[in-house]
C-alpha positions, 0 to 999 in steps of 0.5 A, a space after each residue: 236819566 229821565 224817561 220820555 213823557 208818557 213812558 211806562 214807569 217800569 222799563 224792561 231790562 231787555 228791549 228787542 230792536 223795533 219794540 222801543 217806540 211801542 213801549 214809549 221809549 226814545 233816545 233817552 233810554 234806547 240811546 241814539 243807536 237803539 232809536 235808529 234801529 227802531 226806525 229801521 225796523 219800522 220801515 220794514 228794512 232788513 236789520 241785524 237781530 239785537 236787543 237794547 238794555 236801556 240806559 237806566 238798566 245798563 248796569 244790570 247787564 253786568 249781572 250774569 243772570 241778566 246776561 243769560 236772559 239776553 243770550 237766550 233772547 237773541 238765540 230765540 230771535 235767531 233760532 241759533 245757539 251762541 258759540 255753536 259751530 253748527 249754524 254758528 252765532 256770535 254776539 257783538 256788544 255795542 254802546 250808545 249814548 242818548 245824544 250824539 257824542 264822541 269818546 264812546 267806548 268801542 264795540 266789542 265783537 265776537 263774544 262767544 268765541 272760546 278755545 273749544 270752538 275757535 278752530 272750527 269757527 276759523 275754518 268756517 270763515 276761511 281766515 283764521 287770522 281774522 277770527 283771532 283779530 276780533 277775539 284778541 280785541 275782546 280779550 284785551 278790553 275785558 282783561 284791563 277794564 273788567 278783570 284788573 289785568 295791568 294794561 302794560 302787561 296787555 300791551 306787551 303781549 300785543 306787541 311781542 306776540 305773533 298774530 296767531 298766538 296773541 289770543 292764547 297768550 292773553 288767556 294765559 295772562 288773564 288766568 295768571 294775573 287777573 281777578 278771574 279767568 276769562 270764561 268760556 260761557 257766552 253769558 259770562 263773557 257778555 256780563 264782563 264785556 258790559 262791565 268793561 264798557 261801563 268802566 271805560 265810560 265812567 273813567 276820568 278819561 271818559 268824563 273829560 271827553 264828556 265835559 269837552 263836549 258840554 255833556 253832563 258827567 253822569 250821561 248814561 250809556 245804553 248797551 246793545 246786544 247784536 247777533 253776529 252770524 258767522 259765514 264762509 269768507 266768499 259769501 259773507 262780509 261787512 261794509 259801508 254804503 251811501 245812497 248816491 254816487 258822490 261824483 254824479 249824484 246818481 241814485 246808486 249805492 256807493 261804498 266798500 265791502 270787506 269780507 269776514 267778520 266786522 271789526 273796529 279796524 279794517 285793514 286794506 281798502 276793501 272791494 267795490 260794492 259790485 263785489 257783493 256776493 248777492 249783488 246790490 239790489 237789496 242794498 239799493 232798495 234799503 237806501 232808497 227807502 231811507 232817502 225817502 224817510 230821511 229826506 237826505 243822502 243816506 249812509 249805512 253800515 251793513 253785514 252780509 251773511 250767506 247772502 242775507 243783508 242786515 243793516 247795522 246802522 243808518 243815518 243822514 250823510 253829514 256832507 254828501 257833496 254838492 252834486 249828490 245833495 242837489 240831485 237828491 233834492 230835485 229827485 225827492 221833489 219830482 217824486 212828490 216826497 217833498 215840495 219844491 220849497 223844501 227842495 230849495 231850502 235843502 241845497 246850500 248856496 255854497 254847493 251851487 258855487 262848487 258846481 259852477 267852478 272847477 275844483 281840485 281833487 286833493 289827496 293830502 300829498 300836495 305841497 302848499 306854496 302860499 295862502 291868501 284871500 279867496 278872491 275868485 272861485 275856481 281852480 286852475 294849473 299853469 306856468 308862472 308868468 311874472 308880467 302881463 307881456 309874458 302872460 300874453 306871449 305864453 297864452 298866445 302859444 296855447 300855454 295855460 298861464 298863472 299871472 303872478 304880480 304884486 298888483 294889476 292895473 287896467 293895462 293888465 286886463 288883456 293878460 288877466 283875461 288870457 290867464 288861467 288864474 291870477 295871484 297877487 301879493 297885494 290887494 284885497 277882495 275888492 282890488 282890481 285883480 279880484 274884480 276883473 277875475 270875478 267878472 271873467 270867472 278866472 280863479 284868483 288869490 289876492 293879498 298873498 303877503 308872504 309872496 316875494 316876487 323878484 321880476 329881475 331874477 324871474 322867481 317867486 318865493 314863499 315859505 322856503 319854496 322858490 318857483 321860477 317863471 315858466 314852472 307850474 303852480 296850481 291855484 285854488 281860488 275858492 280856498 285862497 291857496 297856491 300849490 306847487 306843481 300841477 294838480 288834478 282839476 275837476 272841471 265845472 259840471 253844471 247839471 240839468 238838476 241845477 237849472 231845475 232847482 234854480 227855476 224853483 228858487 226864482 219862483 220863491 224869491 222876492 229879491 231881484 238878481 242882476 249882474 255886474 257886466 261891463 261888456 257884451 260877453 259878460 252880459 251874455 254869460 250873466 243872462 245865461 246864468 239867470 240874471 234879470 238884467 244888468 245892475 252895474 255896467 262900469 264904464 271905466 272898465 270899457 277903457 281897460 287894456 287896448 282902450 286905455 289910451 283913449 281915456 288917457 288922451 282925454 285926461 291929459 289933453 293940453 288944450 281945447 282942440 286936443 280935449 275935443 278930439 279925445 272926447 269924440 274918440 271916447 264917445 265913439 268907442 263907448 257908443 260901439 260898446 253900448 250898442 253891443 251890450 244893449 243888443 245882448 241885454 234885450 228888453 231887460 233893465 241896464 244900469 250904466 254907471 258913468 265914469 268912476 275910477 280913481 285917476 291913478 288907475 288910468 295914470 300909473 305913477 311910473 309911466 314915462 310920457 313922451 309929450 312934456 305937456 302930458 307929463 305936466 298934466 299927469 303931475 297936476 292930476 297926481 293925488 295922495 289919496 286917489 280913492 277919495 280924490 277926483 273921481 266919479 261925479 267930482 271929475 264930471 263937474 270939473 270936466 262938465 262935458 264928460 258925463 254928457 258925452 257918455 250919456 249921448 253915446 248910450 242914448 245913441 246906442 239905444 236908438 240903434 238897437 231900438 230900430 231893430 225892435 229891442 228896447 232895453 230899460 236904461 238906468 243912468 247912474 251917477 257915482 260918488 255922490 255926497 252932496 245932493 246938488 252934485 246929483 242935480 248938476 250931473 242929471 242936468 248933463 244927462 238931460 242935455 245929452 238926451 235932448 241932443 240925441 232927440 234933436 239929431 234922431 227924432 227919438 226921445 230915449 226913455 231912461 231913468 237916472 239915479 245915484 250911487 250911495 257909496 259914502 256915509 253922507 249919501 246914505 244919511 241924505 238919501 231922502 234929499 237924493 230921492 227928490 232927484 233920483 228915480 233909483 238908488 244903488 248902494 255901492 257897498 265896496 266903497 261904503 264899507 271902506 268909508 264906514 270902517 275907515 279901512 283902505 280895502 287894498 291895504 288892510 284885508 290881507 294882514 289886518 282883517 285876517 288878524 282881526 278875524 283870528 282875534 275875534 274882533 270880526 267874524 269875517 272880512 266886511 268886504 266879503 260878508 256884509 256888515 249888518 251892524 255898521 254898514 247895515 245901519 246906514 243902509 237901513 237909514 237910507 232905505 227908510 229916508 228914501 221911501 219916506 220921500 218917494 215910496 216907489 223908488 227902486 233900491 238896489 245894491 251893486 257891490 260884490 256883497 250881492 253874490 255872497 249868500 250870507 250877505 244876500 240874506 241880510 240885504 233882503 231883510 233891509 227891503 231892497 228890490 234887487 242885488 247885482 253881482 259878478 256873472 258867475 255868482 248870479 246862481 248863488 244869489 238866486 238861491 240865497 234870495 230864495 232862502 231869505 224869502 222862505 226864511 221870512 215865510 217860515 218866521 211869519 208862519 211861526 208868528 201866526 201860530 204864536 198869535 193863534 195860541 195866545 188868542 186861544 189861551 184862557 
């Protein structure tokens, strides 16, 4: 194993903890553990006394002469004698590798125990069986891997002998069948222990483990000889601790404490850290120091002997939990240990989502009913309702409900809003149920293909489990799992630290973040979560539930009089909704998308019409492929008063709120454009509405008009759209569907899961923005639109705007803003800051590279 650059050519065989760095040694020689202990000593923290035998010298420890030097050095450093029953001291042999690895041989504790001192040491500890446990561990490993005793014979002794008799039985076995008896001398024991660990490391099993991790076969092993003080049971022990409470993130030690001598396997749950004989003050100070040094939640293993704390290891906790990681980042930045940008980078966007939604407390004993697509995060328990009517009835009685359905329609929206969670057997991440659930913050699992729903029998069946309507299930929308029965749900607990961090993120990001909100309640929630405006108001969503008959009367009107009456009712309803929405939004931008819904969502195929004229009209409007049929601007060009009526309602609402001093920045958006002339004609309808409002009120309403880009043709003709539009907004749900040729409600639960499993895709393109295909179209559109109109505003209003990975990719394309469901706004804010900070870091790296190139001769 090569030494560090600048290291001395001659490496000492024995390096006391804390001296490795001063001798020019790093992990290549000291091993991960040795380097870690050097760090602890340099920080002035209380550490176990120990010495490292470097990687290149580890085999020398099998020589009893060097082992004797190691024992003598430990005794000199501690002022105690190994194996003595007066102020007793034992040794522990710890192996470590130059890089983090699994399959490393186990620590060997309690070297120095022998028949002459075992009883006295056991009496001092106060637990004879525990000393025998650790002694037996050493004897078993050394017998097999250093003294050539048959492993089966050792297993027989361990299996057939009572606990207290195992050590004597192993000593006898070694004496009878081993290459030499087990020695009493601590130095000879240490040499044999080193031989045993190196033998295990060099074994075929050890080599296979290294190959599986991509590590070289000849990867070396450092050996560490640690002092193991023996003390009375009531004042000694060992444990693990982290620096933060995982539930609250508060800076206080969290972990467990076990009395007695530390060993590899510890039975029982241990005691809380409050049981530490000398309290947690020393531990709290050590953990706080480590946090400042590591800039991460710290975790340590430690020993306590006669009231003295000694750290055995310390590292950054790999998965500290959302609350702990967030609070640490804010605390470190507030204290000036790190800057705010570093704090922002330290918190994962996914952690923000955990804090904003209820989470399950899983124990491992849960019974799973089925899995599907994680359509809307959060968790909830409730009784199963198999129809919207039953869901409304139960929720009206105060019963939490989980609506279980094949799919949902606009008529089901009141039930969706009233339910604690929703589960569908069909549909994907952009299905009706998923979109509504995300907008309302309701946990949802969609596309559960194995779910068999029998409404006549009142049952739901999957994987051999049957749940009856009225029985309880629990939904985990973040994981896409449905469980049997009622589970423990921890409610969402946003904190002041989250608000602080997100405010710092806002200062770093350049990408705007808006929300998709269709009504005043959703807008209010979005603004509370930090949205800078409304990036998508889907006007068709204002006709869900009780409002559905209003738009149906318009679509099914059999004559001109009925058509005009229906349009007047639609306009009045929209004006009331727009007024409420604009009052909440204030002076922020509001992008209102004119009607864009496939007709089958308003005219279900199983509807029974009382009026024969309505039935005939519905039959005329029925489509084979409604997602590509008469929707968006296409319907408006056939019903040329539709968009004008909607725009008039919007402008009239603006006049109302402006009279009270509020001036929202209106952006009227035309959907489903593929032909530039479609946009031009629709803009003409909007202008006529503005003229009518001005004639009626005397107020010229300021507004911008723009186009959705949700078809590949629109993306490729973005320069021609930009000749008419003030802004463009990419609807990546439909753009993804059309680019791939995927029906999003049909392929997601089955085909895309298979594609991801087979490696054809890394993720569903409806969940994670496709940088290669859809991204190429967006890049072309951005370049073309800005070539014609450099100041054109470019945004995105698909659900990709709330996905952290997607936000990073979208920011790189040069968009001005993204818009997503209200509950995902904080995730988008943090992800946008990460993207900006990543760009800044890359720019700095490029600048440094250029400086180096210019300085080169």
